[in-house]
N, C-alpha and C positions, 0 to 999 in steps of 0.2 A: 422597481423597474425590471422589465423583462426584455430580452433580445428577441423573443418570439411574438409574432402577431397572433391575434385571436384565432385565425384560421390555420395557423401553423401546427404541424404535428410531426412526431418522430415515431417511426415504426420500430418497435423492440421485439426481437424474435427470441423465444426460448430455445434451448438445445433441441427440444422435440420438433420445433418448427423450422429448424435449419435445413437447407437443401445443400447442393454441392457448389454453391456460388464461391467466388474467390473472396476470402475474408482477410482484411488487413488490420492488424493491431496498431493503435496510435497512442501517443503519449507526449508529455513534456518531461524532459530530463534536465537535471541540474539543481540549482539551489532555489527552493521555494522562497527563501528569505530575499534573495536578489530579485526574483520575479515579482514579488510583492512591491518592491521598491521601483520597479521599471515594468509597468504593465504591458503585455504584448498587444499588438494591434488587433488581433483576432483573425487575421488572414493567413497566419503562418501554417496552420495545420492543413488547410485546403491547398495551399501551395505545395506542401510536402507530399500530399496525395497525388497531385498532378505529376510531380517529378517521379514519384514511385511508379506510377502507371507507365510513364515513359521509359524508365529504367528496366522494369520487369516485363513490359509487353503484355501486361494483364490489366483487364478492366475490373475495377473494384466493385464487388457485388454487395458487400456489407462491411461494417466496421466493428471492432471489438476493443475494449480497453486493455492496454498493456498491463496496468495495475489498477486496482480498484480503490487504492488509498488516496485520500485528499482530492486535489483538483483533477487528477487523472481519471476519476470516475466520470467527470463531466466532459473531458476532451472529445471522446467519440460522439457524444451528443451534440456538441457544438459543431463538429465536422459534419455530422449527419444532417444537421439543419442547413448548413452552408451548401452541401453537395447533394442533398436529396437522396440519402442512402439510409438503409435500415441499420440498426445496431443490434448486436448479439448480446444476450443477457449472460455475461460471464467476463472473465479476464484471465491473465496469465500468472498472477501472483497471490490473489486472495487477500492482499494487503499492499504495502509499499516496501519494496526493496531497492537499493541504490544501483544495482547492476543488471544489465539486460540478460546476462547469462544466469540470473537467478529466477528466470521465468520458467513456467511449465512448458512453454513453447520450445525453448532452447533444449530442454531435456526430453522433448518428444521428437527430436531430430527434424524439426522444421528449420529450414535454412534461414539464417539471419540476414542474408543478402538477397536482393539489394536492400541496403539500409539508406534511407534518405532523411536528412536533417535540415531544418531551416531555422535560422536565427532572424533577428530583425533586419540584418543587412547582408547575410551570406547564406549559402546553401552548400550541402555536402551530399554527394552520391558515392556510396561504397559498394562495389560489385565483387570484391574478393574478401574472403574471411581472414586473410593474412593481415595481422595487426589491426583487425576490425575494431576491437574494444579500445585500444590506445588511440586510434584515429578518431573515433567517435568522442571519446573523453576530451581530447585536445580541442576538438571543434566546439563542444558544449561550453567550455569555459574560456574560449578565446575572446569572446565579445562581452556579452552581458551576463554570463554565468548560467545560462539556461538556453534550451532550444526545443522546438517541436520536431517529432520524428515519427517515421513509419518503417516497420520491418516485420519479419516473421510472417509474411503472407502465405496463406495455404488454402486449399479447397475445404469445403465444409466438412467432409468426412474426417479429414486429418485434424482440423481445428476442433471438432466436437470431441475427439479423443484426447486432445491436449489441454483444453481449457478447464478452468475452475468454473463450473456452471452456477447460475443463479445469483451471482454476486451483485449485479446491478439492481435487481429487485430487492435484495436484502438491504442494500445501501439506502434505497428509497424507504423501505419499511422502518429502518432505524432512524432515518431523518424525520419521519412522521412522529416517532416516539419522542425524539429530542425536542421537537417543536411544541409538544404538549405543555400546558401549564400544570405541572405536577411536581411532587417532591422528587428528590433524587432517588429515593428508595423505590418509588413507583416506576420511575424511568428505568432504573436498573432491572427491576422485575420484568418490564415489558421488553427491554433489550434482550434479556435472557430468553424470553419466549420466542423472539424473532430468530435467534440463533438455533433454537431447537428444530426449526423447520428448514435447516440449511445443511450444507456439506461440512460445516464446521462442527467441532465438538462443543461440549457444554460450556456456557459462560459461568464464571464464579466471581464473586466479590472477594478479593484477597487482602485488601487493606483500606482503612480510612485513616487519614492523618494529615498533619500540617508539615509543609515543606520547610525544613529547618535551614538547609544550606544547599547552594547550587554552584557547581563549577562548570563553566562552558569555555570551549575553545574551538578553533577551526582547524581541521586536518583535511587537506586536499579539497578545500572549499565546502566541506561538510561540517555541520554544527555537531560537535562531539562533547560529551560531558557526563556528569553524574550528579545525583542529588541524594540527600539524606532526609528522611521523614521521621517525625515523632508521632506515634500512634494516638488516636482519639477514639472515644466511645469504647467498643469492645476490644479495641487494639491499644488501649491507653498505656499498657505496660510494655509495649513493643516498639522497636525501631526498624525501619526498612531502608533499603538502598535501591536506587534506580541507576541504570546506565543507558545512554542513548547515543545514536549516530543518525541525526536527522529524524529518526523514529525511536520510540522506546523499545529497546532490544532486550533488556534484562531487568528483573525485579527479584529482590531477595529479602526475607526476614532472616538475619544471620542465625545459623545453627537450627533453623526451623523449616522454612519453605523457600522455593525458588521457581522462577519461570523465565525461560529464555526464548529468543527467536528459534524457530519459525512461528511459535505460538504468539498470539496477539496480546499486547499489553496496552490498555487504554486508560487514560486519566480523565476523569470528569471533575469539573469545578463543582465543589460541594454546594456552593450557593446557587448556581444557575443550572446545574445538571448538564452543562454543555461540555463537549470534549476539548481537551487542551493539547496543543502541539508542543514540541520541545522548546520552541522559541517563546511560547506564551506563559510557561510556568514561572512563578515568582516566589521568592522566600516569604514565608508567612501565609501562603495560600493553603486553604483547606481543600483536600482532594479525596476522591474515591478512586481506587484502582481496580480495574476489571481485568481478568485474564480469560482468554478464549483459545481452546485447542485449535490449531491450524488444520486445514483439510488433510486427510490421510496421505495424499500424494506427497506432502511436504515432510512426512515422517518416514519416508523411505531412506535408506542409507545414502543413496545418490543425492537426494535433495538436502538431507541433514548436512552432508559434507559441503554443500554449496551455500546453504542458508542458515545453518545452525550457528552455535557460539564460536566455533573455531575460525571461520573466515573473517569474522568481525573482531577477533582477538578480545573477546569478552573476558574480563577477569575471572579467574578460577572460582572465586568466592560466590559467583552467581550460578555456577553450573552443577550444584548438588541440591537435591530435594529430598523430602521425606514423605512417607505415607501417613495415613491418619493415626497410626500407632507410633509414629516417630522413628520408624525404621528408615535408614538411609537408602536412597535410590540414586546412585551415581549414574551419570551419563543420560539421565532423563531430561526432558525439556518441560516438565510439568510439575506442579506443586503437590 
């Protein structure tokens, strides 16, 4: 089933094709678990855009994803179809992070206001940065635990300098790989090839194993937890640990290797080759773990301070890694 008719189309512009139109990032915020239990009507994001235009006095010329992870890769496409607007190939995170101040837009001095948010029954317009984050969080979780929102509007020149380019096309390319009827090893090889032509670093397979135990709990309506894995195949003598907060944020083979946010940690179901979210993993499941170096912007000191291990309070055991010769590399976010 598709929401698009045969004659429908969405114009996607690369960073090279951008002009100086007013570009508005859009997204869903809150709990994906709660959103899956209470599906939105589909009108929320177009309503948010109308309120944004009224509050800003600006006519939206194009849309861009706030974050490219999960459903938020699709939100600007849905809004573009509804509002007949082009979409920019890029986003502000290169993955999914839980806070709006973790975007490249925020750190490029693009104003976060006006911020407009819409839930199933209510709307919010914030025009002052004072207590912006707290006000937005309170609204997000007051009704259904999620909302659609728009903010960080900017002209094309400013947005081009601030965004992570090419992530929408990369998402499509990876989706094509995952849809193939192929072994997980072939899929991993093709995913690695897709990342080679992107702003990300190289992808590596860092573990294959069975999930032995999982601990999950909710903190501020975020699904938080850890998992222990027993190695299989070439990793059969090893054990690994995972830590997550809605997303997989840290991976470690004790005394050997580690990878933490802002770098990407992806779990694939070994049987199907499809990605797994933190709510989908189960004890006894066989998985392959991939790690991808984040775009270089996220390895600046400013962004590490905002999106690295410390703001997530990741346990110290995840935050040390080694090189190929076993030499310790403290304070690195790579294996």
